[in-house]
C-alpha positions, 0 to 999 in steps of 0.5 A: 356495798352496804353502809351500816349507819344509825340514826341520831335523834335529838340535836337540833330537834332533827333525826340525823343519819350517821354512816358509821362503816363499811362492814358489820364487824367495824360497826359493832366495834364502834363506840359511843364516842365514835358516833358522837364525833361522827355526829359532830362533823355533820353539824354547823361549827360550834353546835355541840362538843362531844364532852356535852352529849350523852348518848341514850339507847333504850332507856340507857345512858351509853359510856364513850367506850361502850360498843354498839354490838354490846348494847344491841344497837343494829343497823339503822337503830336510832340512838337519842343524844341529849346535851348536858347543861352547865357552863365551861 
């Protein structure tokens, strides 16, 4: 079985593989918010919160509702995550 994944760069200065889906259809329908949540599950507790994360691909900020397919993101693409500062 093929595992579709993306690489996330930026958190803790590392590139982290994130398993996204088991099918191309499911991968293409995945949203930026779902990627953030999968990434958070791989990080140490309290490392980051999804509302502080900004996902970037090809110099474009992804909205939480943006689907991977609609932004040209394919299997094994790299997404940059930056943390937005400020107090909460």
